[in-house]
N, C-alpha and C positions, 0 to 999 in steps of 0.2 A: 483812288483813296476812299471815295464815298462808298463804293460797292464793297471794298475790303472792310471798312468800318461796320457795315451792315452784317457781313458774314461773321466777323469776329465776335460781334455782340451776341450772336445766336448761341455761342458756346457757353455763355454765362446765364442764359435764361433757365428757368426752373426745370423744365422737362429734359432738355439736352444735358444740363449740368448733372442732374441726378442719374441719368443714364450713363454718363461718362464715369461717374463714381462707381455705380453698380457694375458696369462692364469691367472696370479696372480690378475691382475686388474679385469678380468671377474669374477673370483670367489668371489671377494669382492662385486661386483655389484649384483651377483645372490644370495649370501647366507649370506650377512651381511647388516647392515644399513649404512656402510661406502661407500655410493654411490659416493660422491665427490672424496674420496681418490681413489676409483677404477677407476673413469674416468680419474683422473690425471695420474695414473700408465699406463693405456691403451694409453693415449696420449703420454707418454714418450716412450712407446714401439714403437709406430708408427713413432715418430720422429727419434729414433735410427735406425729403419729399413730403413727409407728414407735416412739418412746420409750414411749408409752402401751401399745403392743401387746406389748412384750417384758417379761419378769418383773422385770428388774433395778430399774427405776425404781419401779413400784408396790410391790414388796417392800421396797425401802429405806425408804419412808415409812410403809408399813403396819406394818412391824415395830416402828417407834418408837411407834406407837399401841397395837398389840396387846400388847406386852410391858411396857408401863409398869406394869401390875399383873399379878402372877403368878396363875395359876389357883388356885382354892381346893379343895385335895384334902383334904377333911375326913376325920378318923379318929375312931373311938370307942375305948373302952377295950378292946373285944373284937377290934379290927382288928389284923392282923399287918403290914399295909402301913404305910409311913411317909406322913406328910402333916401338915397343919396341925392343931393341937389343936382339938377341938370347942369352938367359942365358945358362950357362954350367950346365945343369941339367940332371940327370940320370933317374929321376922318374916323371911320371905324374899320380897323384892320382885322380880318378874319383869316387865321392860319389854317390851311388844309391839313387833314390828318389821314389821308389815304383814299384811293379810288381804284375802281376796276370798271372800265367801260365794257358794256355788254348790251347789244341792241335787242337781246331777247327778253330783257327785263325793264321795268320802269326806271327812268333816269334817277329817281330818288334812291334806288337800290344800287346805283353806280358808286355812290359815296359810301365810305365806311361809316359805321355808327358814330365814330369819333368825329368825322368831318360833318356829318349831318347835325349833330347836337351843337357843334360850334357855329354852324351856319344859322340854325334856328335862333340861337342866343344873339348872334350879331344882328339878325333881322329884327328881333324884338327890340334891341336898342336903337336900331335905325328908325323904327316906328315912333320911338320916344323923341328922336331927334331927326325929323323928316328932312331937314336941310343938309344933313350930313351926306358924305360920299362913302361908299363901301369899297374898301380895297380887298379883293379876294386873292389870296396868295397861295400858290402851289403849282409846281411844274409837273411835267409828265412823269418824271422819276422812272417807273418801270411800266408805264402805260403809253398808249398812243395819243391819249387825250389828257390834257392838263387838269389838275384838280381845280384850278381857278375857273376854267371853262365850264366844267361840270357844275360847280357851285353856282356859277352865273346862270346857267340854263335852269337849274332848280329854282333859284331866286325869281327869275323872270316868270317862270311857270306859275308861281303863286302870287304874282301881282306886283313885284318890285320893278320899278322903271329901270330899263337897261342904262339910261343916261346917268343913273346914280351909281353905277358899277365901274370900277377900275380893276383890270385884271393884271396880276403879276404872275407870269407863266414860266419863268426861267429858273426858279429856285429848286434845289434838291433837298435842302434841309433848313432848319431854323436859322442857322448862321447866314445862309444865303438870303433868306427872306429879310432879315434885318438889314443886310447890306444893300439889297436892291430897293427896299421900301424907303430907305433913308432919303434919297433924292426926291421922292414923291411928297413926303410929309414935311421935309425940312425940319425947322425948329418948332413946328406946331405941336401942341398937345393933342394926343389922339387916344382912342379907346382900342385896346388890344384884346382880341377874343381868341382864346385857345382853351384846351382842356385844363382843368384845375391842377392836375398833377404836372402838367407841362409848363404851367405858368411861371414858376420860379426861374427856370432856365431861360424861358422866353424873355421875361422882363430883364434878366441880367444881360442877355445878348443884345437886346434893343438899347438898353441904357448904355452899354459899352460903346455903341455907335454914336453916343451923344444925343439920343432921342428922348422923348418925354411921353412914355406910354402910361395910360391909366388901365390897370388890370381889370378885366372882365372875365373871370374864370367860368367855365361851363363843364358839364358832364361829370359832376362829382360822383365818384363811386363809393365813397364812404359817407354815410349819413350820420350826423351827430345824434339824432333822435332814433337810435336803432332799437327796434322791437326785438324781444327775445323770441326766437323761432326754432322749432325742433331741428331744422336743417343746419343751423349753425353748430350743432354738436357733431356733425359729420364732415369729413373731408369732401371737397367738391372741386370740379374743374374751373369754376369761376374764380376761386381763390388763386389758382395757378395763373390765370390771366392777370389778376390784379398784382400778383407777385412779379410777373413778367414786366408789368408797367413800372413797378417800383425799381427793379434792377435797371431797366432801360433809362429811366430818368436820372438815377444816381450815377450811372455810368456816363451819361451825357454831361452831367454837371462836372464830374471828375475830369473828363477829357477836355471840356471847355476851359476849365481852370488851368490844366496842364499846358494847354496851347495858348493861354493868355487871351482867350476870347471873352472871358467874363472877369 
């Protein structure tokens, strides 16, 4: 079911979806008499591709995901900066976001950019709460090494004590992570670190398990203080990536609701 879900989701991502529409229109033009219908379908495909390729549409939906929970800017008594009061938490849970093990490159490159930014944010918070334990969550999925193990190696290599790390290496997705982590944290309040766009679904899944997470979103792709730049006037591949993230998260939320997981 997990693999099938991953495959089916691909058909709704921007590039495959637009290609599906364009190919359907082209087939009508080439092999049927429905020339007008084919041209209309191709036009729709081009318009959708253009909408996905410009910042306005992806940013509109991403902002509603990424800023549902505010960043956790912890402060201690000795801090002079403003931020959230330091909560009495024992656990910092960091959710993995993808990995590819390859001994030809540095271990920091084994983690996806998503995983790396989540890890950095979690370690930043751990430094603010040095007595906390870090739960690194992520299974092998499609690799031979688990996300949790790779994150642990990166954390240790930059000075984190291995004794402060707890590895959850059996999960395939966020639903699994919530279910497996529940016995570890019990009824304790804990900090949950994941991508800002992924946070609404993660919080809902963890709360559904009766847990008490504090959101610590990371890796925001939409900046509220956006500067006007000439490149924003042109379509680009980064916007397609952002649009893919939007579709992925909203599909995830929809499926979780339909299956009663949130």
